[in-house]
Every structure is written in C-alpha cells, then in structure tokens.
C-alpha positions as CSV (number, residue, x, y, z in Angstrom):
1,M,58.2,110.6,151.2
2,N,55.0,111.1,149.3
3,S,54.1,114.2,147.3
4,S,50.4,113.6,146.7
5,P,48.6,116.7,148.0
6,L,45.4,114.9,148.9
7,Y,47.3,112.2,150.7
8,S,49.1,114.8,152.8
9,T,45.9,116.6,153.5
10,Y,44.2,113.4,154.7
11,L,47.1,112.6,157.1
12,S,47.1,116.2,158.3
13,M,43.3,116.0,159.0
14,C,43.7,112.8,161.0
15,D,46.6,114.3,163.0
16,R,44.6,117.5,163.9
17,K,41.6,115.4,165.1
18,K,43.5,112.6,166.7
19,N,42.7,113.5,170.4
20,R,39.0,114.4,169.8
21,K,36.5,112.1,171.6
22,V,34.3,110.1,169.3
23,T,31.6,107.4,169.3
24,C,31.7,104.5,166.9
25,P,28.6,105.2,164.6
26,F,28.2,101.4,164.0
27,T,28.5,99.9,167.5
28,Q,27.8,103.1,169.5
29,C,30.9,102.3,171.5
30,R,32.6,105.3,173.2
31,D,34.6,103.8,176.1
32,L,37.8,101.8,175.9
33,E,38.2,98.4,177.6
34,G,41.0,99.7,179.9
35,G,39.1,102.8,180.8
36,G,38.9,106.2,179.2
37,D,37.2,107.6,176.1
38,M,37.7,106.6,172.5
39,T,39.6,109.1,170.4
40,F,39.5,109.7,166.7
41,S,43.0,108.3,166.4
42,H,42.1,105.1,168.4
43,Y,39.0,104.6,166.2
44,W,40.8,104.4,162.8
45,K,44.0,102.9,164.1
46,V,42.8,100.3,166.6
47,H,39.0,100.0,166.9
48,V,38.1,99.3,163.2
49,K,40.9,96.7,163.0
50,E,40.0,94.7,166.2
51,V,36.3,95.1,166.2
52,H,35.3,95.4,162.5
53,Q,38.3,93.5,161.0
54,I,39.1,96.3,158.6
55,K,42.5,96.5,157.0
56,T,43.0,100.3,156.7
57,L,45.7,99.9,154.0
58,F,43.1,98.4,151.7
59,E,39.7,99.4,153.0
60,C,38.1,102.6,154.1
61,P,37.7,102.7,158.0
62,F,34.8,105.1,157.9
63,C,32.4,103.0,155.8
64,L,33.8,99.7,157.0
65,G,35.3,98.5,153.8
66,K,32.5,99.3,151.4
67,F,35.1,101.2,149.4
68,R,38.4,99.3,148.8
69,W,41.5,99.6,146.8
70,M,44.8,98.0,146.0
71,R,47.7,98.9,148.3
72,K,49.7,100.4,145.5
73,D,46.9,102.9,145.0
74,L,46.8,104.1,148.6
75,T,48.0,107.6,147.7
76,S,45.8,108.2,144.7
77,D,43.5,111.2,144.7
78,I,40.2,109.4,144.3
79,I,40.9,107.2,147.4
80,N,42.0,110.1,149.7
81,R,39.1,112.3,148.5
82,H,36.7,109.5,149.5
83,R,38.4,108.9,152.9
84,M,38.1,112.6,153.8
85,D,34.5,113.0,152.7
86,C,33.6,109.7,154.4
87,A,35.2,110.8,157.7
88,K,33.3,114.0,157.6
89,E,30.0,112.2,157.1
90,C,30.8,109.5,159.7
91,F,31.8,112.1,162.4
92,P,29.9,115.3,161.6
93,E,30.6,116.6,165.1
94,L,34.3,116.9,164.3
95,F,33.9,118.9,161.2
96,R,32.2,122.3,160.9
97,F,30.4,122.0,157.5
98,A,29.6,118.3,157.3
99,S,26.1,117.2,156.8
100,P,24.9,114.4,159.1
101,H,22.0,113.4,157.0
102,K,23.6,111.9,153.9
103,L,26.2,109.2,153.5
104,P,28.8,109.7,150.8
105,Q,28.3,107.9,147.5
106,M,30.8,105.1,147.1
107,P,32.7,106.0,143.9
108,S,34.1,103.3,141.7
109,L,37.9,103.0,141.2
110,Y,37.4,101.2,137.9
111,E,36.3,103.6,135.2
112,T,35.6,100.7,132.8
113,V,32.5,99.8,134.8
114,S,29.9,101.9,133.0
115,G,26.8,100.3,134.6
116,P,24.9,97.1,135.2
117,C,25.1,94.3,132.7
118,A,22.1,94.8,130.3
119,D,22.0,91.1,129.4
120,C,21.8,90.0,133.1
121,L,19.1,92.6,133.9
122,S,17.0,91.5,130.9
123,A,17.3,87.8,131.7
124,M,17.0,87.9,135.5
125,D,14.4,90.6,136.2
126,P,11.5,88.9,138.0
127,S,9.1,91.3,136.3
128,R,10.2,90.1,132.8
129,K,7.6,88.0,131.1
130,P,9.3,85.2,129.2
131,N,7.8,83.6,126.1
132,S,4.8,81.7,127.4
133,D,5.0,79.3,124.5
134,K,7.7,76.8,125.7
135,L,7.5,75.0,122.3
136,L,8.5,78.3,120.5
137,G,6.2,77.6,117.6
138,R,6.5,73.8,117.3
139,S,3.5,71.5,117.4
140,R,3.0,69.1,120.2
141,V,2.6,65.4,119.2
142,K,0.3,63.5,121.5
143,Q,1.9,60.2,120.7
144,W,5.2,61.3,122.1
145,G,3.7,61.8,125.6
146,S,6.5,61.8,128.2
147,F,9.0,63.1,125.7
148,Y,7.8,66.6,126.7
149,R,7.8,66.0,130.5
150,E,10.3,65.8,133.3
151,V,11.3,62.2,134.1
152,G,11.5,62.7,137.8
153,L,14.8,60.9,138.4
154,E,16.8,63.5,140.3
155,P,20.1,62.3,141.9
156,P,20.1,61.8,145.7
157,F,22.6,64.7,146.2
158,L,19.9,67.2,144.9
159,R,17.3,66.3,147.5
160,G,19.0,67.9,150.5
161,P,19.6,68.7,153.2
162,F,22.5,70.8,152.0
163,P,25.6,71.7,154.1
164,A,26.2,75.1,155.6
165,A,28.7,75.9,152.8
166,H,25.9,75.5,150.2
167,V,25.5,78.6,147.9
168,S,21.9,79.4,146.9
169,F,21.3,81.3,143.7
170,S,18.1,82.9,142.5
171,E,15.6,80.7,140.8
172,V,15.1,83.1,137.9
173,S,18.8,82.8,137.0
174,G,18.3,79.1,136.4
175,L,21.0,78.1,138.9
176,G,18.8,77.9,142.0
177,D,19.8,75.5,144.9
178,V,20.9,72.7,142.6
179,M,23.9,74.1,140.8
180,W,26.2,74.0,143.9
181,P,25.7,70.3,144.7
182,I,26.0,69.4,141.0
183,V,29.4,71.0,140.7
184,H,30.7,69.7,144.1
185,Q,29.4,66.1,143.5
186,F,31.1,66.0,140.1
187,L,34.4,66.9,141.7
188,Q,34.1,64.1,144.2
189,N,34.1,61.6,141.3
190,T,31.5,59.3,142.9
191,Y,29.3,59.1,139.7
192,T,29.7,58.6,136.0
193,W,28.3,61.5,133.9
194,Y,27.1,61.5,130.3
195,H,25.7,64.1,127.9
196,V,23.1,62.1,125.9
197,S,20.8,62.9,122.9
198,V,17.8,60.6,122.3
199,R,15.4,60.9,119.3
200,A,11.7,61.0,119.9
201,A,11.3,57.8,117.8
202,V,13.1,55.7,120.4
203,W,12.1,57.6,123.5
204,K,9.8,54.9,124.8
205,E,12.6,52.3,124.5
206,F,14.9,54.7,126.3
207,E,12.4,55.0,129.2
208,I,11.8,51.2,129.5
209,H,15.3,49.9,129.2
210,I,17.5,52.6,130.6
211,L,15.6,55.1,132.8
212,Q,14.0,52.2,134.8
213,K,17.4,50.8,135.8
214,K,18.4,51.3,139.4
215,G,21.1,53.9,139.8
216,V,20.3,55.9,136.7
217,Y,19.5,59.6,137.3
218,V,18.8,62.6,135.1
219,L,19.8,66.2,136.0
220,P,17.0,68.8,135.8
221,Y,18.8,70.6,133.0
222,W,17.5,69.3,129.7
223,T,16.0,70.5,126.4
224,L,14.2,69.4,123.3
225,C,15.8,70.2,119.9
226,D,14.5,70.2,116.3
227,G,17.9,69.5,114.7
228,L,17.9,72.8,112.8
229,R,15.5,71.5,110.2
230,E,12.8,73.6,108.5
231,R,9.6,73.6,110.5
232,S,7.3,74.9,107.8
233,K,7.3,71.8,105.6
234,S,5.0,69.8,107.8
235,P,2.7,70.8,110.7
236,V,3.7,67.6,112.5
237,P,7.4,67.3,113.7
238,A,9.3,64.3,112.6
239,A,10.1,61.7,115.2
240,T,13.4,61.0,113.5
241,Q,14.4,64.6,113.6
242,H,13.4,65.9,117.1
243,H,15.5,64.7,120.0
244,R,16.1,65.4,123.7
245,H,19.4,66.6,125.2
246,M,20.0,65.4,128.8
247,V,22.8,64.8,131.3
248,L,22.7,61.3,132.8
249,V,24.2,60.6,136.2
250,L,25.1,56.9,136.8
251,E,26.3,55.2,139.9
252,K,29.7,53.7,139.5
253,S,28.3,50.1,139.5
254,V,25.8,50.8,136.7
255,N,26.5,50.1,133.1
256,I,24.1,50.9,130.3
257,D,26.3,50.1,127.3
258,R,24.4,46.9,126.4
259,E,21.0,48.4,126.5
260,W,22.2,51.5,124.7
261,R,23.5,49.5,121.7
262,T,20.7,46.9,121.6
263,F,17.4,48.7,122.1
264,L,17.9,52.3,120.8
265,K,18.0,51.7,117.0
266,M,16.6,53.3,113.9
267,P,16.9,52.2,110.3
268,N,19.6,54.2,108.4
269,K,19.7,56.9,111.1
270,A,21.5,57.5,114.3
271,A,18.9,57.2,117.1
272,K,21.1,58.4,119.9
273,L,24.4,60.0,121.0
274,K,26.3,59.5,124.2
275,V,29.4,61.4,125.3
276,R,31.1,60.9,128.6
277,V,31.7,64.1,130.6
278,D,35.2,63.8,132.1
279,T,36.2,67.4,133.2
280,I,34.4,70.1,135.2
281,D,34.8,72.5,132.2
282,H,33.1,70.0,130.0
283,L,30.2,69.7,132.5
284,I,29.7,73.4,132.7
285,N,29.7,73.8,128.9
286,T,27.2,71.0,128.6
287,L,24.8,72.4,131.2
288,F,25.0,75.8,129.6
289,Y,24.4,74.3,126.1
290,V,21.3,72.3,127.1
291,S,19.8,75.2,129.1
292,N,20.3,78.2,126.9
293,P,17.5,79.5,124.7
294,H,20.0,80.7,122.1
295,A,21.9,77.4,121.7
296,Q,21.8,75.6,118.3
297,C,22.1,72.0,117.4
298,D,25.4,72.6,115.6
299,G,27.0,73.4,119.0
300,H,27.0,77.2,118.7
301,V,25.3,79.7,121.0
302,A,23.9,82.8,119.3
303,T,24.0,86.3,120.7
304,W,21.5,87.1,123.4
305,R,18.3,88.5,122.0
306,D,14.9,89.2,123.3
307,D,13.2,87.3,120.5
308,E,13.9,83.7,121.6
309,S,12.2,82.0,118.8
310,V,14.3,83.2,115.9
311,G,16.7,80.9,114.3
312,Q,17.4,78.6,117.2
313,S,16.8,74.8,117.6
314,H,16.4,74.4,121.3
315,Y,12.9,74.6,122.9
316,N,10.9,73.3,125.8
317,M,13.9,73.9,128.2
318,N,13.3,72.7,131.8
319,R,15.6,75.2,133.5
320,R,16.9,78.2,131.5
321,L,20.2,79.7,132.5
322,Y,20.9,83.4,132.3
323,P,23.5,84.5,129.7
324,H,26.6,84.6,132.0
325,A,25.8,81.5,134.0
326,K,29.3,80.1,133.2
327,L,30.9,82.8,135.3
328,A,28.9,81.8,138.4
329,M,29.5,78.1,137.8
330,H,33.2,78.5,137.5
331,M,33.4,80.4,140.8
332,L,32.0,77.3,142.7
333,Y,35.3,75.4,142.7
334,R,39.0,76.2,143.4
335,G,40.8,77.5,140.3
336,G,37.5,77.8,138.3
337,L,37.8,81.6,137.8
338,Q,41.3,81.1,136.4
339,S,40.0,78.5,134.0
340,Y,37.2,80.8,133.0
341,V,39.6,83.6,132.2
342,D,42.1,81.3,130.4
343,Q,39.4,80.3,128.0
344,R,39.1,83.9,126.9
345,G,42.8,84.6,126.8
346,K,43.6,82.8,123.6
347,P,46.8,83.8,121.6
348,R,44.5,85.2,118.9
349,S,43.5,88.0,121.3
350,A,47.1,89.2,121.8
351,R,46.5,91.8,119.1
352,G,44.4,93.8,121.7
353,W,47.0,93.8,124.5
354,Y,50.4,92.9,123.3
355,Q,51.7,96.4,124.0
356,D,50.6,96.2,127.7
357,V,52.7,93.1,128.6
358,R,54.7,93.5,131.8
359,G,57.6,91.5,133.2
360,K,60.4,89.8,131.3
361,G,61.1,86.4,129.8
362,E,58.9,83.6,131.1
363,N,57.5,85.8,133.9
364,R,55.6,88.1,131.5
365,Y,52.0,88.9,132.3
366,I,49.2,91.4,131.8
367,P,46.6,92.6,134.2
368,V,43.5,90.4,133.9
369,E,41.3,93.4,133.1
370,M,43.4,94.1,130.0
371,L,41.7,91.0,128.4
372,R,38.6,93.1,128.1
373,I,36.2,90.3,129.0
374,P,32.8,92.0,128.5
375,L,31.4,91.2,131.9
376,E,32.5,94.3,133.9
377,G,29.1,95.0,135.4
378,C,28.0,91.3,135.7
379,V,26.7,90.5,139.2
380,L,26.6,86.9,140.6
381,P,22.8,86.1,141.0
382,F,22.9,84.9,144.6
383,A,19.7,84.3,146.5
384,T,18.1,87.6,147.3
385,H,19.1,87.5,151.0
386,L,22.8,86.9,150.4
387,E,25.5,89.5,149.9
388,P,29.4,89.4,149.9
389,S,30.9,89.8,153.4
390,H,34.7,89.6,153.2
391,V,37.6,87.7,151.5
392,V,39.3,84.9,153.5
393,L,42.7,83.4,152.8
394,V,42.5,79.6,152.8
395,T,45.8,78.4,154.3
396,S,45.0,74.7,154.1
397,D,43.4,72.4,151.6
398,A,40.1,72.5,153.4
399,P,37.9,75.6,152.7
400,P,35.5,76.9,155.3
401,E,32.6,74.6,156.1
402,D,30.3,76.7,158.2
403,V,29.6,79.6,155.8
404,P,28.6,79.9,152.1
405,Y,31.5,81.1,149.8
406,V,32.7,81.3,146.2
407,W,36.3,81.1,145.0
408,M,38.3,84.1,143.9
409,Y,40.8,84.3,141.1
410,Q,43.7,83.4,143.4
411,R,43.4,79.7,144.3
412,D,43.8,80.4,148.1
413,Q,41.1,83.1,148.4
414,V,37.4,82.8,148.9
415,M,34.7,85.4,149.1
416,V,32.4,84.6,152.1
417,L,28.7,85.4,151.9
418,R,26.4,86.5,154.6
419,S,22.6,86.8,155.0
420,N,21.0,90.2,155.0
421,P,17.1,89.9,155.3
422,S,16.6,93.5,154.5
423,L,17.6,92.9,150.8
424,V,14.6,90.6,150.2
425,D,12.2,93.5,149.8
426,L,14.4,95.6,147.5
427,P,13.3,96.1,143.9
428,F,15.4,94.1,141.5
429,N,17.3,97.1,140.0
430,D,18.1,98.5,143.4
431,W,19.2,95.0,144.6
432,Y,21.5,94.7,141.5
433,L,23.2,98.1,142.2
434,Y,23.6,97.3,145.8
435,Q,25.4,94.1,145.0
436,M,27.7,96.0,142.6
437,N,28.6,98.4,145.4
438,R,29.3,95.4,147.7
439,R,32.0,94.2,145.2
440,N,29.8,91.4,143.9
441,C,31.0,92.4,140.4
442,F,33.2,90.5,138.0
443,L,35.7,93.3,137.4
444,N,36.0,94.0,141.1
445,V,36.8,90.4,141.7
446,I,39.6,90.1,139.1
447,H,40.9,93.7,139.3
448,G,44.7,93.8,139.9
449,E,45.2,90.1,139.3
450,K,47.9,88.8,136.9
451,Y,47.2,86.8,133.8
452,E,50.5,84.9,133.2
453,L,51.4,84.3,129.6
454,G,52.0,80.8,128.4
455,L,54.5,79.8,125.7
456,S,51.9,80.3,122.9
457,H,51.0,83.7,124.3
458,R,54.6,84.8,124.5
459,K,55.3,83.7,120.9
460,S,52.2,85.6,119.7
461,V,53.3,88.7,121.6
462,N,56.8,88.4,120.1
463,D,55.4,88.0,116.6
464,M,53.2,91.1,117.1
465,L,56.1,93.1,118.3
466,W,58.2,92.0,115.4
467,V,55.4,93.0,113.0
468,R,55.3,96.4,114.6
469,Q,59.0,96.9,114.4
470,E,59.1,95.8,110.8
471,T,56.3,98.2,110.0
472,M,58.0,101.1,111.7
473,A,61.2,100.3,109.9
474,L,59.3,100.1,106.6
475,F,57.8,103.6,107.2
476,H,61.2,105.0,108.2
477,E,62.8,103.6,105.0
478,K,60.0,105.0,102.8
479,D,60.3,108.4,104.5
480,E,64.0,108.4,103.6
481,N,63.3,107.4,100.0
482,V,60.6,110.0,99.7
483,A,63.0,112.7,101.0
484,Q,65.7,111.7,98.5
485,D,63.3,111.5,95.6
486,M,61.8,114.8,96.4
487,H,65.2,116.3,96.6
488,E,66.1,115.0,93.1
489,E,62.8,115.8,91.4
490,T,61.6,119.3,90.6
491,G,58.2,120.8,89.9
492,P,55.0,120.6,91.9
493,D,53.4,118.0,89.7
494,A,56.3,115.6,90.2
495,K,56.1,116.0,94.0
496,V,52.4,115.1,94.0
497,V,53.0,112.1,91.8
498,H,55.7,110.8,94.1
499,E,53.5,111.3,97.2
500,E,50.6,109.4,95.7
501,N,52.9,106.6,94.6
502,V,54.5,106.3,98.0
503,V,51.2,106.3,99.9
504,E,49.9,103.6,97.6
505,A,53.0,101.4,98.0
506,L,52.8,101.8,101.8
507,N,49.2,100.8,101.9
508,Q,49.9,97.7,99.8
509,E,52.8,96.6,102.0
510,M,50.9,97.2,105.2
511,D,48.1,95.1,103.9
512,T,50.6,92.3,103.2
513,V,52.0,92.5,106.7
514,V,48.6,92.4,108.3
515,L,47.6,89.4,106.2
516,E,50.8,87.6,107.2
517,S,50.2,88.3,110.9
518,D,46.6,87.0,110.6
519,E,47.8,83.8,109.0
520,L,50.5,83.3,111.7
521,L,47.9,83.8,114.5
522,E,45.5,81.3,112.9
523,E,48.3,78.7,112.7
524,M,49.1,79.3,116.4
525,D,45.4,78.9,117.4
526,T,45.3,75.6,115.5
527,V,48.4,74.4,117.3
528,V,46.9,75.4,120.7
529,L,43.6,73.7,120.0
530,E,45.4,70.5,118.9
531,S,47.5,70.5,122.0
532,D,44.4,71.1,124.2
533,E,42.7,68.1,122.6
C-alpha cells in the first residue's frame, strides 16, 4: 500500500515493541484504568489521544505535538525519521543504543525557514538601545507646550479590566495590552473613529474646542511630523509646517464638525485634516502609519533601517510598532490573516507563481507559501509568559471566551495560547527560537493553505501562460528558419552571420513581448485598484 522504506520501518518498529510495558514520560502513568500495565502500543494508539489530545495522523506522539505535519506528508522520510528517533529518546529502555540524556532536535518541515526574522530581532530585542533623541534632530519650541505631550484621554475600553480572551503582547513591540481591545472595540461599531492631522499653529484651539468635549478620546498611537520640509533652513521649526497625527475615538452621540470647521483655521493654508476610518484594514494601516519610525508624510513607509533619523518625517512617536506589526494585528479578528495575505497577492505578483497554479477553471489556487511573503521566520510578539498551545475548530459564531487566542488562516480555526512562567527568564534570542519551535511562526501558520485566485488573478495567469506559449512558438519558428537558412547557405562565415542575426532578432522580439506583458499587468493593477476603491 505504501512503498516508503522509512514508513515501513517505523510501522515495523512499533509492531515489534507493541507488547512491551512502558511508563508515560510526561505523566509517569504506567497502569491502565481497567487494570493491567500500559504497553507501548496502548501509549501511542490510545493514551496520547485521550490524555494528551494528540492526533497521531498530524502530530508526533512522542514529543506531544511539538513536531507536526500535513496528513498528506505522513509517509515522508523526514517525518518518519523524526518519529523513530523521538521514540528512542522517549523510551530509551526499549531500544539498546538510545541515549536517555538528550531529547531529539525538532527539525523543520519547511526548508524556506532559514532562521529568525532579522527585522523583528533588531526591533524587539529588550537590550537594543533605541535613539534617545525622540525629536530625531528637531528643535523643541517652548511655545508649543502640550503639542509634544500625551493628552491623557484614553478611551474607557483601554482602562481594563480585560476579559479572559484578551491577548497580551510585549511592550517593546509597541502592541502591549492595548491593541487587542482597540481591534475588538472597532469591530463592535460602538464608536466613531477618525485619523486626524492638526498643525502646531492651531493646536491650542484644538485642545480647547475639541479635546475638552465630553466623549472625545485619543488613542495612545500618535506622532509628530515635519511635513518632509528641509530642517536646515531655520533652527526653529515652523508652526505652519509641523503637525500631529492622531486617531480620535468619538462616542456615537458626539459631533465635532462645527468646531472643526469654525476654530481650526489658518490663512491660506490647510490647518487640519480629518479622515473617517470605516474598515478594520483602514484602522490597522493608520495605526501602523502613525507609529512607524520609517513612515513619511507622503504616505509611504521606507525600508527598515537602524538609522531612524535619515530621510523620514515622523518623530516623537508615543508608541513605536515593530516592523511586522500588521501581521499580529490582522490575526486578532476572524478572516484577518486572509485579508493580510490578499493584500500581498496582487495580480502583478502572478509573474512569480503562475506556473504553480493548481486546480481548474474558477477553482484554481496556489499554496499560500508560493506567494513568497518575506515573513517566514516572523514570530508573533506575545507577552513573555505566553506560548501557543493547540488549534481549536470554532463550530459556532462564538469563539472561546475563557482563554486567549488568535485567528488562523481558515475562518473557523483559532490558535489557543497558554501561560508558561518558565519562559519569563529566558534570554530574548532563546525565547524567540522557542516560539518558532512551538509553531508561533508565520510560515507554519499558513503552510498548506490555499490561496484561491480571483477573476483578475486568473486573467493575469492566463495572460502569462499565453505569453509563454507565444514565446516558445517564436523560438520554435526561429529554430526552423535557422535550420533552413543554414541548409541553403554555405561557408563558415555565412553560418556565423546567420547565427548572430537570429540571436539579435530573438532578443528584440523577447524584449517586445516582456514590455507588452508589463503594460498588460499594469493595466490590470489599475482596474483592480479602481474596483477596490
């Protein structure tokens, strides 16, 4: 039925040892409830399923699921090699040459995970010393006063106490204890949310006429911005240039439109900007924008760099978010991880994976990992004492309420977290690697999932396949012409000339085909963006 040598060897090993008496190394249980001794066969067929809730078709019964796999990979060599080695280390008394002193190293099924995420390690390491100058080279203006300070108007839902399902993140990541209630409160639609920008010249009026209104709150994620203007012309920043980005949270009964239009004015300049936040993706993008040291006033976010003061416009940030904070925020609500992946699966990216499409017609898809999102080793920065426990299938609309959890790629699955106090004292690098081995890793979370192709993706794939077919036909035609010409012409010089001419013609036609495909993809991206808007 299965010809895999290691798979047959593993089954043969289990059969030879099935009647040997064993003691569970995790619970020290050796007796059965109905009487009698526990055997090796009973341990991995019954005990681990009933006592430890291990699914032996997907998880190793000898390390209690620390090593997992997809069911279709059950017979692969790497899985069965691990199960045999792990069984020998778990029950050294059953095997002659096993060492009882060292647990087997958990190998990774996914070769694309080369190591921890360097950006996350750099940004979240507690020993890292951030730039002590929060102004990043700007001068502080005494007259602006509270423009540089926290306003102290946190919404009621950030004051606690929090429910049991609350997910705590590390403070150094910038998420802390406040991100979970922010995301969940937004989804309940009990407040009105705005991304606002107020210039320093009208900051006092903003404090008097808007912030003092009852029912107006400010999230702790805010930043100052110099508007991408040159700072060297004057030692004193311009009040008409510098502004503050914030997220306002208003009770449904509160309206600030009249005060916003009447009191926040500047001659010949826009003194303020207010944009309503209507979707959860918009909120996440806004929070990331106002809390990233590499964001710019033109809406772009530069590549992560150690030098935070070069070429950026944001400064004096209240809570900085680590580079991949969007991933953690999207996993706090149902369907968020799918939305996160969809944003990175634009039709333009089809060039990298169009040959890996599976399925037919409208059911075509690619494995999510084929999108090559560069977050393979990215770990979610939970609070130090938290670690992943197991995945739960949510059969109803109500998720679990008594344990912290994050949502998986499938809309009906959550990853439950548990407390492990022994992790608190681990050095940061060891803690990070431990979390990766516990499957708290982006690639492990999405591995094996299907990214279904929409209409625009399918059209892009069809176009790329058409370009490939046309190119192959072109090469075939040129090969026939070359063969015919070479047969007619004589002399070595004539052959060389023909070869050079053919190569040059092929290069020119290939360049033309590539340019046409690029223009086609750009038009498709434009159509997709217009449809999204």
